[in-house]
Biopython code that builds the backbone (N, CA, C, O; Angstrom):
import numpy as np
from Bio.PDB.StructureBuilder import StructureBuilder

atoms = [
    (1, "MET", "N", (133.587, 130.943, 160.435)),
    (1, "MET", "CA", (133.815, 129.557, 160.790)),
    (1, "MET", "C", (132.776, 128.701, 160.092)),
    (1, "MET", "O", (131.583, 128.993, 160.171)),
    (2, "PRO", "N", (133.207, 127.646, 159.410)),
    (2, "PRO", "CA", (132.242, 126.810, 158.707)),
    (2, "PRO", "C", (131.365, 126.021, 159.674)),
    (2, "PRO", "O", (131.768, 125.697, 160.791)),
    (3, "SER", "N", (130.167, 125.727, 159.213)),
    (3, "SER", "CA", (129.272, 124.928, 160.037)),
    (3, "SER", "C", (129.737, 123.477, 160.023)),
    (3, "SER", "O", (130.493, 123.081, 159.135)),
    (4, "PRO", "N", (129.293, 122.671, 161.002)),
    (4, "PRO", "CA", (129.763, 121.288, 161.120)),
    (4, "PRO", "C", (129.432, 120.410, 159.914)),
    (4, "PRO", "O", (130.110, 119.408, 159.687)),
    (5, "ASP", "N", (128.400, 120.764, 159.130)),
    (5, "ASP", "CA", (128.038, 119.922, 157.996)),
    (5, "ASP", "C", (128.879, 120.210, 156.754)),
    (5, "ASP", "O", (128.616, 119.634, 155.699)),
    (6, "LYS", "N", (129.874, 121.080, 156.849)),
    (6, "LYS", "CA", (130.759, 121.378, 155.724)),
    (6, "LYS", "C", (132.127, 120.761, 155.981)),
    (6, "LYS", "O", (132.610, 120.729, 157.113)),
    (7, "SER", "N", (132.735, 120.277, 154.920)),
    (7, "SER", "CA", (134.091, 119.762, 155.036)),
    (7, "SER", "C", (134.983, 120.507, 154.045)),
    (7, "SER", "O", (134.497, 121.111, 153.089)),
    (8, "ILE", "N", (136.271, 120.456, 154.280)),
    (8, "ILE", "CA", (137.216, 121.191, 153.451)),
    (8, "ILE", "C", (137.516, 120.393, 152.193)),
    (8, "ILE", "O", (137.812, 119.200, 152.264)),
    (9, "ASN", "N", (137.440, 121.042, 151.056)),
    (9, "ASN", "CA", (137.821, 120.458, 149.784)),
    (9, "ASN", "C", (139.316, 120.737, 149.607)),
    (9, "ASN", "O", (139.701, 121.800, 149.120)),
    (10, "TRP", "N", (140.148, 119.782, 150.002)),
    (10, "TRP", "CA", (141.596, 119.993, 150.048)),
    (10, "TRP", "C", (142.193, 120.256, 148.675)),
    (10, "TRP", "O", (143.147, 121.025, 148.553)),
    (11, "THR", "N", (141.654, 119.637, 147.658)),
    (11, "THR", "CA", (142.182, 119.851, 146.310)),
    (11, "THR", "C", (142.003, 121.306, 145.895)),
    (11, "THR", "O", (142.935, 121.924, 145.380)),
    (12, "SER", "N", (140.822, 121.852, 146.114)),
    (12, "SER", "CA", (140.576, 123.250, 145.773)),
    (12, "SER", "C", (141.413, 124.189, 146.631)),
    (12, "SER", "O", (141.944, 125.181, 146.133)),
    (13, "LEU", "N", (141.530, 123.882, 147.904)),
    (13, "LEU", "CA", (142.307, 124.730, 148.799)),
    (13, "LEU", "C", (143.774, 124.784, 148.378)),
    (13, "LEU", "O", (144.371, 125.860, 148.349)),
    (14, "ILE", "N", (144.350, 123.643, 148.056)),
    (14, "ILE", "CA", (145.755, 123.607, 147.645)),
    (14, "ILE", "C", (145.938, 124.309, 146.305)),
    (14, "ILE", "O", (146.925, 125.017, 146.106)),
    (15, "THR", "N", (144.999, 124.120, 145.390)),
    (15, "THR", "CA", (145.081, 124.783, 144.089)),
    (15, "THR", "C", (145.034, 126.291, 144.236)),
    (15, "THR", "O", (145.844, 127.000, 143.638)),
    (16, "ILE", "N", (144.095, 126.787, 145.025)),
    (16, "ILE", "CA", (143.952, 128.229, 145.213)),
    (16, "ILE", "C", (145.164, 128.803, 145.942)),
    (16, "ILE", "O", (145.662, 129.867, 145.575)),
    (17, "ALA", "N", (145.635, 128.111, 146.963)),
    (17, "ALA", "CA", (146.796, 128.594, 147.716)),
    (17, "ALA", "C", (148.042, 128.637, 146.829)),
    (17, "ALA", "O", (148.816, 129.593, 146.889)),
    (18, "SER", "N", (148.233, 127.615, 146.018)),
    (18, "SER", "CA", (149.393, 127.580, 145.132)),
    (18, "SER", "C", (149.340, 128.696, 144.099)),
    (18, "SER", "O", (150.342, 129.367, 143.846)),
    (19, "ALA", "N", (148.176, 128.891, 143.508)),
    (19, "ALA", "CA", (148.023, 129.959, 142.523)),
    (19, "ALA", "C", (148.201, 131.330, 143.173)),
    (19, "ALA", "O", (148.779, 132.235, 142.571)),
    (20, "ALA", "N", (147.707, 131.482, 144.397)),
    (20, "ALA", "CA", (147.839, 132.759, 145.094)),
    (20, "ALA", "C", (149.298, 133.073, 145.401)),
    (20, "ALA", "O", (149.718, 134.224, 145.289)),
    (21, "VAL", "N", (150.068, 132.071, 145.784)),
    (21, "VAL", "CA", (151.491, 132.284, 146.051)),
    (21, "VAL", "C", (152.209, 132.694, 144.767)),
    (21, "VAL", "O", (152.995, 133.641, 144.767)),
    (22, "LEU", "N", (151.940, 131.986, 143.681)),
    (22, "LEU", "CA", (152.579, 132.292, 142.404)),
    (22, "LEU", "C", (152.203, 133.686, 141.909)),
    (22, "LEU", "O", (153.081, 134.487, 141.584)),
    (23, "ILE", "N", (150.921, 133.976, 141.851)),
    (23, "ILE", "CA", (150.458, 135.262, 141.340)),
    (23, "ILE", "C", (150.852, 136.390, 142.286)),
    (23, "ILE", "O", (151.246, 137.467, 141.839)),
    (24, "GLY", "N", (150.746, 136.147, 143.592)),
    (24, "GLY", "CA", (151.119, 137.172, 144.562)),
    (24, "GLY", "C", (152.591, 137.538, 144.487)),
    (24, "GLY", "O", (152.947, 138.713, 144.577)),
    (25, "THR", "N", (153.448, 136.536, 144.323)),
    (25, "THR", "CA", (154.879, 136.789, 144.204)),
    (25, "THR", "C", (155.178, 137.611, 142.964)),
    (25, "THR", "O", (155.969, 138.552, 143.013)),
    (26, "GLU", "N", (154.551, 137.260, 141.860)),
    (26, "GLU", "CA", (154.773, 137.998, 140.621)),
    (26, "GLU", "C", (154.270, 139.434, 140.732)),
    (26, "GLU", "O", (154.954, 140.366, 140.307)),
    (27, "LEU", "N", (153.086, 139.616, 141.298)),
    (27, "LEU", "CA", (152.529, 140.966, 141.414)),
    (27, "LEU", "C", (153.362, 141.840, 142.347)),
    (27, "LEU", "O", (153.653, 142.991, 142.022)),
    (28, "LEU", "N", (153.744, 141.306, 143.494)),
    (28, "LEU", "CA", (154.535, 142.104, 144.434)),
    (28, "LEU", "C", (155.929, 142.397, 143.884)),
    (28, "LEU", "O", (156.468, 143.482, 144.103)),
    (29, "GLY", "N", (156.512, 141.437, 143.173)),
    (29, "GLY", "CA", (157.808, 141.674, 142.550)),
    (29, "GLY", "C", (157.724, 142.734, 141.470)),
    (29, "GLY", "O", (158.605, 143.588, 141.365)),
    (30, "ALA", "N", (156.679, 142.687, 140.673)),
    (30, "ALA", "CA", (156.491, 143.705, 139.633)),
    (30, "ALA", "C", (156.232, 145.079, 140.251)),
    (30, "ALA", "O", (156.695, 146.093, 139.728)),
    (31, "ALA", "N", (155.498, 145.114, 141.355)),
    (31, "ALA", "CA", (155.226, 146.389, 142.028)),
    (31, "ALA", "C", (156.517, 147.002, 142.561)),
    (31, "ALA", "O", (156.762, 148.197, 142.399)),
    (32, "TRP", "N", (157.337, 146.173, 143.197)),
    (32, "TRP", "CA", (158.607, 146.667, 143.733)),
    (32, "TRP", "C", (159.514, 147.147, 142.603)),
    (32, "TRP", "O", (160.111, 148.219, 142.696)),
    (33, "ALA", "N", (159.618, 146.359, 141.543)),
    (33, "ALA", "CA", (160.491, 146.718, 140.421)),
    (33, "ALA", "C", (159.983, 147.957, 139.700)),
    (33, "ALA", "O", (160.783, 148.773, 139.241)),
    (34, "SER", "N", (158.673, 148.111, 139.593)),
    (34, "SER", "CA", (158.121, 149.293, 138.931)),
    (34, "SER", "C", (158.418, 150.560, 139.709)),
    (34, "SER", "O", (158.783, 151.580, 139.123)),
    (35, "GLY", "N", (158.267, 150.503, 141.012)),
    (35, "GLY", "CA", (158.595, 151.666, 141.835)),
    (35, "GLY", "C", (160.056, 152.040, 141.722)),
    (35, "GLY", "O", (160.399, 153.218, 141.618)),
    (36, "TRP", "N", (160.918, 151.037, 141.743)),
    (36, "TRP", "CA", (162.355, 151.267, 141.613)),
    (36, "TRP", "C", (162.693, 151.859, 140.242)),
    (36, "TRP", "O", (163.467, 152.812, 140.148)),
    (37, "ALA", "N", (162.108, 151.289, 139.179)),
    (37, "ALA", "CA", (162.418, 151.735, 137.825)),
    (37, "ALA", "C", (161.909, 153.142, 137.555)),
    (37, "ALA", "O", (162.626, 153.964, 136.984)),
    (38, "LEU", "N", (160.682, 153.425, 137.960)),
    (38, "LEU", "CA", (160.136, 154.762, 137.716)),
    (38, "LEU", "C", (160.884, 155.836, 138.504)),
    (38, "LEU", "O", (161.155, 156.920, 137.990)),
    (39, "ALA", "N", (161.210, 155.525, 139.744)),
    (39, "ALA", "CA", (161.955, 156.498, 140.551)),
    (39, "ALA", "C", (163.344, 156.723, 139.970)),
    (39, "ALA", "O", (163.839, 157.850, 139.977)),
    (40, "GLY", "N", (163.967, 155.691, 139.478)),
    (40, "GLY", "CA", (165.271, 155.848, 138.854)),
    (40, "GLY", "C", (165.201, 156.583, 137.538)),
    (40, "GLY", "O", (166.057, 157.418, 137.246)),
    (41, "PHE", "N", (164.191, 156.286, 136.736)),
    (41, "PHE", "CA", (164.045, 156.934, 135.429)),
    (41, "PHE", "C", (163.811, 158.434, 135.570)),
    (41, "PHE", "O", (164.388, 159.233, 134.832)),
    (42, "PHE", "N", (162.965, 158.807, 136.517)),
    (42, "PHE", "CA", (162.655, 160.228, 136.726)),
    (42, "PHE", "C", (163.559, 160.872, 137.771)),
    (42, "PHE", "O", (163.364, 162.039, 138.109)),
    (43, "GLN", "N", (164.536, 160.145, 138.286)),
    (43, "GLN", "CA", (165.492, 160.632, 139.283)),
    (43, "GLN", "C", (164.780, 161.284, 140.472)),
    (43, "GLN", "O", (165.036, 162.438, 140.816)),
    (44, "LEU", "N", (163.887, 160.517, 141.083)),
    (44, "LEU", "CA", (163.061, 161.041, 142.170)),
    (44, "LEU", "C", (163.701, 160.888, 143.544)),
    (44, "LEU", "O", (163.302, 161.584, 144.478)),
    (45, "GLY", "N", (164.661, 160.017, 143.693)),
    (45, "GLY", "CA", (165.306, 159.826, 144.986)),
    (45, "GLY", "C", (164.717, 158.663, 145.753)),
    (45, "GLY", "O", (163.678, 158.118, 145.378)),
    (46, "PRO", "N", (165.391, 158.284, 146.838)),
    (46, "PRO", "CA", (164.968, 157.085, 147.580)),
    (46, "PRO", "C", (163.629, 157.235, 148.309)),
    (46, "PRO", "O", (162.917, 156.248, 148.496)),
    (47, "THR", "N", (163.284, 158.445, 148.716)),
    (47, "THR", "CA", (162.003, 158.633, 149.418)),
    (47, "THR", "C", (160.834, 158.364, 148.482)),
    (47, "THR", "O", (159.911, 157.631, 148.835)),
    (48, "PHE", "N", (160.867, 158.946, 147.303)),
    (48, "PHE", "CA", (159.785, 158.732, 146.345)),
    (48, "PHE", "C", (159.799, 157.313, 145.799)),
    (48, "PHE", "O", (158.758, 156.769, 145.431)),
    (49, "GLU", "N", (160.984, 156.721, 145.749)),
    (49, "GLU", "CA", (161.076, 155.315, 145.338)),
    (49, "GLU", "C", (160.297, 154.442, 146.313)),
    (49, "GLU", "O", (159.537, 153.566, 145.900)),
    (50, "THR", "N", (160.485, 154.680, 147.592)),
    (50, "THR", "CA", (159.778, 153.910, 148.615)),
    (50, "THR", "C", (158.278, 154.166, 148.559)),
    (50, "THR", "O", (157.480, 153.243, 148.722)),
    (51, "ILE", "N", (157.900, 155.404, 148.330)),
    (51, "ILE", "CA", (156.476, 155.747, 148.233)),
    (51, "ILE", "C", (155.839, 155.040, 147.042)),
    (51, "ILE", "O", (154.755, 154.470, 147.162)),
    (52, "LEU", "N", (156.516, 155.078, 145.887)),
    (52, "LEU", "CA", (155.978, 154.405, 144.703)),
    (52, "LEU", "C", (155.881, 152.897, 144.924)),
    (52, "LEU", "O", (154.897, 152.270, 144.532)),
    (53, "GLN", "N", (156.887, 152.328, 145.544)),
    (53, "GLN", "CA", (156.845, 150.897, 145.820)),
    (53, "GLN", "C", (155.690, 150.557, 146.763)),
    (53, "GLN", "O", (155.034, 149.529, 146.593)),
    (54, "ALA", "N", (155.443, 151.407, 147.746)),
    (54, "ALA", "CA", (154.335, 151.160, 148.679)),
    (54, "ALA", "C", (152.988, 151.268, 147.976)),
    (54, "ALA", "O", (152.104, 150.438, 148.193)),
    (55, "VAL", "N", (152.828, 152.284, 147.135)),
    (55, "VAL", "CA", (151.563, 152.462, 146.413)),
    (55, "VAL", "C", (151.323, 151.292, 145.465)),
    (55, "VAL", "O", (150.229, 150.729, 145.435)),
    (56, "PHE", "N", (152.341, 150.925, 144.692)),
    (56, "PHE", "CA", (152.192, 149.794, 143.782)),
    (56, "PHE", "C", (152.005, 148.491, 144.552)),
    (56, "PHE", "O", (151.286, 147.600, 144.101)),
    (57, "GLY", "N", (152.643, 148.377, 145.701)),
    (57, "GLY", "CA", (152.472, 147.189, 146.538)),
    (57, "GLY", "C", (151.052, 147.060, 147.053)),
    (57, "GLY", "O", (150.505, 145.958, 147.090)),
    (58, "LEU", "N", (150.450, 148.166, 147.450)),
    (58, "LEU", "CA", (149.053, 148.140, 147.903)),
    (58, "LEU", "C", (148.114, 147.757, 146.766)),
    (58, "LEU", "O", (147.145, 147.026, 146.972)),
    (59, "CYS", "N", (148.402, 148.253, 145.568)),
    (59, "CYS", "CA", (147.602, 147.856, 144.404)),
    (59, "CYS", "C", (147.747, 146.359, 144.136)),
    (59, "CYS", "O", (146.774, 145.697, 143.775)),
    (60, "ALA", "N", (148.947, 145.827, 144.310)),
    (60, "ALA", "CA", (149.183, 144.397, 144.104)),
    (60, "ALA", "C", (148.437, 143.573, 145.149)),
    (60, "ALA", "O", (147.850, 142.542, 144.820)),
    (61, "ILE", "N", (148.455, 144.014, 146.389)),
    (61, "ILE", "CA", (147.736, 143.295, 147.443)),
    (61, "ILE", "C", (146.234, 143.302, 147.169)),
    (61, "ILE", "O", (145.557, 142.297, 147.384)),
    (62, "TYR", "N", (145.717, 144.428, 146.696)),
    (62, "TYR", "CA", (144.304, 144.503, 146.329)),
    (62, "TYR", "C", (143.990, 143.515, 145.203)),
    (62, "TYR", "O", (142.960, 142.840, 145.237)),
    (63, "ALA", "N", (144.869, 143.432, 144.216)),
    (63, "ALA", "CA", (144.663, 142.497, 143.104)),
    (63, "ALA", "C", (144.695, 141.056, 143.597)),
    (63, "ALA", "O", (143.949, 140.218, 143.089)),
    (64, "ILE", "N", (145.535, 140.754, 144.564)),
    (64, "ILE", "CA", (145.602, 139.408, 145.128)),
    (64, "ILE", "C", (144.293, 139.076, 145.849)),
    (64, "ILE", "O", (143.774, 137.967, 145.716)),
    (65, "VAL", "N", (143.769, 140.018, 146.599)),
    (65, "VAL", "CA", (142.501, 139.798, 147.308)),
    (65, "VAL", "C", (141.365, 139.563, 146.316)),
    (65, "VAL", "O", (140.535, 138.675, 146.513)),
    (66, "VAL", "N", (141.330, 140.363, 145.246)),
    (66, "VAL", "CA", (140.302, 140.181, 144.217)),
    (66, "VAL", "C", (140.447, 138.806, 143.576)),
    (66, "VAL", "O", (139.451, 138.122, 143.342)),
    (67, "PHE", "N", (141.683, 138.398, 143.292)),
    (67, "PHE", "CA", (141.913, 137.071, 142.720)),
    (67, "PHE", "C", (141.403, 135.978, 143.659)),
    (67, "PHE", "O", (140.731, 135.045, 143.217)),
    (68, "LEU", "N", (141.715, 136.086, 144.942)),
    (68, "LEU", "CA", (141.281, 135.059, 145.893)),
    (68, "LEU", "C", (139.761, 134.983, 145.987)),
    (68, "LEU", "O", (139.201, 133.891, 146.087)),
    (69, "ARG", "N", (139.097, 136.121, 145.957)),
    (69, "ARG", "CA", (137.630, 136.114, 145.993)),
    (69, "ARG", "C", (137.057, 135.402, 144.774)),
    (69, "ARG", "O", (136.151, 134.578, 144.896)),
    (70, "GLN", "N", (137.589, 135.724, 143.601)),
    (70, "GLN", "CA", (137.087, 135.102, 142.379)),
    (70, "GLN", "C", (137.423, 133.605, 142.337)),
    (70, "GLN", "O", (136.613, 132.790, 141.896)),
    (71, "ALA", "N", (138.612, 133.263, 142.797)),
    (71, "ALA", "CA", (139.027, 131.855, 142.772)),
    (71, "ALA", "C", (138.158, 131.005, 143.687)),
    (71, "ALA", "O", (137.834, 129.867, 143.345)),
    (72, "THR", "N", (137.775, 131.536, 144.847)),
    (72, "THR", "CA", (136.931, 130.753, 145.749)),
    (72, "THR", "C", (135.497, 130.634, 145.230)),
    (72, "THR", "O", (134.763, 129.740, 145.651)),
    (73, "ARG", "N", (135.097, 131.512, 144.336)),
    (73, "ARG", "CA", (133.783, 131.347, 143.708)),
    (73, "ARG", "C", (133.807, 130.228, 142.684)),
    (73, "ARG", "O", (132.841, 129.475, 142.556)),
    (74, "VAL", "N", (134.904, 130.118, 141.958)),
    (74, "VAL", "CA", (135.021, 129.097, 140.924)),
    (74, "VAL", "C", (135.307, 127.732, 141.544)),
    (74, "VAL", "O", (134.709, 126.729, 141.154)),
    (75, "GLU", "N", (136.219, 127.698, 142.508)),
    (75, "GLU", "CA", (136.590, 126.450, 143.183)),
    (75, "GLU", "C", (136.291, 126.599, 144.678)),
    (75, "GLU", "O", (137.151, 127.064, 145.426)),
    (76, "PRO", "N", (135.113, 126.220, 145.123)),
    (76, "PRO", "CA", (134.754, 126.377, 146.531)),
    (76, "PRO", "C", (135.687, 125.584, 147.456)),
    (76, "PRO", "O", (136.033, 124.437, 147.173)),
    (77, "ILE", "N", (136.079, 126.206, 148.544)),
    (77, "ILE", "CA", (136.950, 125.554, 149.503)),
    (77, "ILE", "C", (136.176, 124.583, 150.389)),
    (77, "ILE", "O", (136.694, 123.537, 150.779)),
    (78, "PHE", "N", (134.953, 124.932, 150.697)),
    (78, "PHE", "CA", (134.130, 124.074, 151.557)),
    (78, "PHE", "C", (133.095, 123.338, 150.711)),
    (78, "PHE", "O", (132.478, 123.917, 149.817)),
    (79, "LYS", "N", (132.917, 122.060, 151.008)),
    (79, "LYS", "CA", (131.901, 121.268, 150.322)),
    (79, "LYS", "C", (130.925, 120.726, 151.350)),
    (79, "LYS", "O", (131.295, 120.406, 152.480)),
    (80, "ARG", "N", (129.712, 120.634, 150.946)),
    (80, "ARG", "CA", (128.687, 120.085, 151.841)),
    (80, "ARG", "C", (128.834, 118.580, 151.882)),
    (80, "ARG", "O", (128.990, 117.926, 150.851)),
    (81, "GLY", "N", (128.782, 118.050, 153.068)),
    (81, "GLY", "CA", (128.935, 116.608, 153.143)),
    (81, "GLY", "C", (128.347, 116.092, 154.338)),
    (81, "GLY", "O", (128.381, 114.883, 154.572)),
]
sb = StructureBuilder()
sb.init_structure("model")
sb.init_model(0)
sb.init_chain("A")
sb.init_seg("    ")
for serial, (resi, resn, name, xyz) in enumerate(atoms, 1):
    if name == "N":
        sb.init_residue(resn, " ", resi, " ")
    sb.init_atom(name, np.array(xyz, "f"), 0.0, 1.0, " ", f" {name:<3s}", serial, name[0])
structure = sb.get_structure()
């Protein structure tokens, strides 16, 4: 929880949130499609397809978290005021 002497920098917050939605959607979509494509290419079946999609999805979520951490360092959400 921010201290009372900090205020929210709305421009940075909206920028980071918008970029996170865009990048997150692309990463999760690519993860799902990669699991589907690899399972189909190697004829692994629906169980392994789901497993691959879950593994790639977790990697995508990790990448989103790393992106958010780096983005908040470059564009701070809270400003002293």
